N, C-alpha and C positions, 0 to 999 in steps of 0.2 A: 707303711707310712702314709701320711694322711695331707693333702693341701687343702686348707680350709680357710674359706672367705669371712670375715668377720659381717659382712652385709648379705645377708640371705631373708627371705621371705618368711614371716613365721619366725622361727628359732633365731636368735641371733647366735654368731659364731661363739662368742663368749660361752653362751649356754650351752651348745653343743661340746665346747671344750670342758666344759665343768661337768659333763653327762659322762664323756670319753674317759676323764681321769679317774671316775668312779666304777666305771665297767670296763674299759679295755685300757688300762694304765700303761701297758706297754706300747701303744700306738705311737708311734714319732710324728707329731704333729708341727707343719709348717703352717703359720698363720698369713694368708697373703690380703693385704689391704689396701685401699685408697686413703687409708686416714692415716695421717703424720704418725711418726713413730713416738714423736714424745706424748702424744695423748693416748696411744693403746698399746707399744711394743710392752712395758714393764709389766702391764695389767696380765697380758696375754701370756707373759713368762710366768708370772706368778700362778697363772691359771693351769699351767702345766703345758703351755706350748714350748716345744724345743726351740724354735725359730720364729722371725719375724719378717717378713718381707715386704716392701712397698710396690704396690703395682704396677706404678709411675717408673721405678725403678729401672736399671740396665735389665735385658731380658739374661745377660750371662750371668748376672748375680744371682737370679733365680736359679740355674743350673747348680752353681757353686754351693747354694743353701740347701738345693736337693742331696746333692753328693754330700755333702756336710754331715746331714741329719743320717743319711744311708750308712756313714761309717761310724754314728753313736755319738756324735758330736753334737754340740747347741750350733745353731748359727746366728751370729750377731753381726749386725751392718756396723761399719765404725761408728755411726752415730749414735746406735743404742750402746754399743762398749762405752762410749764416751759419758752417756747419760748414767748409766751404773758407776761409772769411775767417780761420776761427781756427785752421786747420790750417795755413793759412801764415803768421800771426803768430806763434803759438805751437804749434808741433808737440807734440801730446801724443803719450805712448808709446804705441804700438800694444797694440790686445788681442792676446794669444797667436794666438786663433783668425785672426787677419788674415793671417798667416804659412801658413795652409793654403793649399793650391791649390782650385781650385774642385772637381775630383772628391772631394779630401779633406773639403771641406766639407759637401757634398752627402752624403758618408758619415756623417759627425759627424749632420747633420740627420734623417738617416733612423734611424738607431740611436737617437736621442735621442727620436724618435717612435714608439718602440717595434717597430720592424722588427726580423725576424730578419737575418742575416746571409745568409741563402739566399734571402728574399725580396727583398732589396736586390739580389743579385746578378742574379735574375731579373727586376726593373725596369729594373737599367739594362745588361741583357745582357750581363754579365761573369761569371766564372767564380768561384765564393766564393773560392776562393783570393786572386784580384785583390783582392776585396772585403777580404778580414783582413788583406792588405797594406795598404789604405788603411787600415782601422782599426788597424792598429799603427803606423802613420804619426801619425795622429792622436793616440794615446794617448801617444806620445813626444814630439811637437812641444808638447802641452799639460801635460806631466807628470802623466799621470792613469795610472791602473792597470786601469779595468774600465768597462763600459756603463754602469753606475749612475752613476759620478762624470762619464762624459762627458754622460748626462744632466741631473744638477744644474749642469755647466757652461754646458750650452746654457740651459737653464732662467734660471740668473743672469744671465747675459750676453741676455738676449730674442733668443734666437737662434730659438726655437720658441714 
């Protein structure tokens, strides 16, 4: 079993999750994050996580989550379970950022956090040109025109 934080230097937790799914599909992953469930829980579960817990939650819930995964079951908080039920009963239109790839979302979050493209490239071990391509894709998909608008979008959507 693996406890995985979404906010790690370099590779994002979503990226690590995708790699694990390909190379070690039997590993049970519980994602821990400071991000609200409504923004990341479903994305993590779709990416292969067996559970999602908020760092700000009750520590007893973390113990329950670990025990649940060790029993071979998935762990869902009541909030995530309700979100799943609601999405099945009445699908809501997805937010534009839901269509972003994991790398595009990671680029968006880093730009919104004030990092320069060259710093992002170094952190992700990519060329600055590649990061610029991801930035351009994000701007196009979200119908935005600059980094300031990206930052405002991320804040309004509680991504950062």
